[in-house]
C-alpha positions in Angstrom: 130.1 84.2 129.1 130.2 84.5 125.3 130.1 88.0 123.9 128.2 88.8 120.8 129.5 91.0 118.0 127.6 92.5 115.1 128.9 94.8 112.4 126.6 97.1 110.4 127.7 98.3 106.9 126.1 101.2 105.0 126.6 99.5 101.6 125.9 96.0 100.3 128.7 93.3 100.4 130.2 94.8 103.6 131.3 98.1 102.0 131.1 101.7 103.1 131.0 103.1 106.6 130.6 100.5 109.3 129.8 100.2 113.0 130.7 97.4 115.5 128.4 96.6 118.4 128.9 94.2 121.2 125.8 95.0 123.4 122.4 96.5 123.2 122.2 99.9 121.5 118.9 101.9 121.7 119.9 104.4 119.0 122.3 103.6 116.1 121.4 106.7 114.1 124.6 108.6 114.8 126.8 105.7 113.6 125.5 105.2 110.1 122.8 106.6 107.7 121.6 103.4 106.3 122.3 99.6 106.6 122.5 97.4 103.6 124.7 94.5 104.9 125.4 93.0 108.3 128.0 90.5 109.7 127.2 88.7 112.9 130.6 87.4 114.1 129.3 85.9 117.3 126.1 85.6 119.3 122.6 86.4 118.2 120.9 89.8 117.8 117.5 91.3 117.1 117.8 94.4 115.0 114.9 97.0 114.9 113.7 99.4 112.3 113.4 102.3 114.8 115.2 103.6 117.9 114.4 102.2 121.3 113.7 98.7 120.1 110.6 99.5 118.1 109.3 98.9 114.6 109.9 95.7 112.5 112.2 93.2 114.2 114.7 90.8 112.6 116.4 87.9 114.3 120.0 87.4 113.2 122.3 84.6 114.2 126.0 84.2 113.4 126.6 84.7 109.6 126.9 87.1 106.8 124.0 89.1 105.4 125.5 90.7 102.3 122.3 92.3 101.0 119.8 92.7 103.8 116.9 94.0 101.6 117.1 91.2 99.1 117.9 88.4 101.6 115.5 89.2 104.4 113.2 91.9 103.0 113.9 94.6 105.4 114.5 98.3 104.6 117.9 100.0 104.9 116.7 101.7 108.1 118.1 99.9 111.2 118.1 102.1 114.3 118.5 99.8 117.3 119.8 96.4 118.2 119.6 94.0 121.1 122.0 91.2 121.9 120.3 88.0 122.9 122.2 86.6 125.9 123.3 82.9 125.9 120.8 80.9 127.8 120.8 77.3 129.0 117.8 76.1 131.0 114.2 75.4 130.8 111.7 77.4 128.7 108.3 78.5 129.9 105.8 81.1 128.6 102.2 81.8 129.7 99.7 83.3 127.2 96.5 85.1 128.2 93.5 86.1 126.1 93.1 89.4 127.9 95.3 92.3 128.9 97.1 92.3 132.2 97.5 88.5 132.4 93.8 87.8 132.8 91.6 85.1 131.4 92.3 81.4 130.8 96.1 80.9 130.9 97.8 78.8 128.3 101.3 77.5 128.9 104.1 76.7 126.4 107.4 75.0 127.2 108.4 74.1 123.7 108.1 75.3 120.1 104.6 75.7 118.7 104.3 76.0 114.9 100.6 76.5 115.0 99.0 78.2 118.0 95.4 77.8 116.7 95.9 74.0 116.3 97.3 73.8 119.8 95.0 76.1 121.8 91.9 76.5 119.5 92.5 80.3 119.6 95.1 82.7 118.3 94.3 86.1 119.9 96.4 86.7 123.0 96.6 90.1 124.6 99.2 89.5 127.2 101.9 87.0 128.2 104.5 86.3 130.8 107.8 84.8 129.8 108.9 82.9 132.8 112.1 81.3 131.4 114.1 81.5 128.2 114.1 83.7 125.1 111.4 83.3 122.5 110.4 84.5 119.0 106.7 85.0 118.4 105.2 85.3 114.9 101.9 86.6 113.8 101.4 83.7 111.3 101.7 79.9 111.6 104.9 78.1 110.8 107.2 80.9 112.0 106.2 83.3 109.3 105.0 86.9 109.1 106.0 89.6 111.5 108.3 88.5 114.3 108.7 89.7 117.9 111.5 88.9 120.3 110.4 88.2 123.9 112.8 87.9 126.8 111.9 87.1 130.4 109.3 89.4 131.8 105.6 90.5 131.7 104.0 91.8 128.6 100.7 93.3 129.9 99.4 94.1 126.4 100.3 93.1 122.9 101.9 96.4 122.1 104.4 95.7 124.9 106.1 93.1 122.6 105.7 95.4 119.6 102.5 93.7 118.3 100.1 95.5 116.0 97.3 93.3 117.2 96.7 90.3 119.5 97.1 87.6 116.7 99.7 85.0 117.5 100.4 82.3 114.8 103.4 80.5 116.1 106.1 80.7 118.8 109.6 79.1 119.1 112.4 79.1 121.6 115.7 80.6 120.8 118.1 77.7 121.4 121.1 78.6 119.3 123.5 81.2 120.6 126.7 80.6 118.6 
């Protein structure tokens, strides 16, 4: 199994104090004060603005992010990260208009750039990720605030970190280099 590796740097251009991470970390606060550049040497990660995988989320695949604020628009506050495990298999997600997986179920097995066009609705209060790892966006065409969903049940939109039930687009995470 491939192992992911991410390195956080306090300053831009990979300068200053750094911290290496090869797995999930719920609280990075003790390792650095701020984060202005990131290098993902292998794997894919989601970094979070707050501890315990909360706040704004940012998906990072292998590469160099020399100025995070300018390149991706996120603040210098990164407080937790989650490694996305490599996955090969089918993808399936069920979306529900009401909390606790109730109401008319809608199913996805592939990317969907516009939820409203596909299902004639865009407010979903719960979902069940049956297979695969997904990125959900609050706007169409994979824009706006992003949320990482791994297999499991999300009984209300706040379970995936959502500020509301609006879902604009969803895509599968298929690259794990």
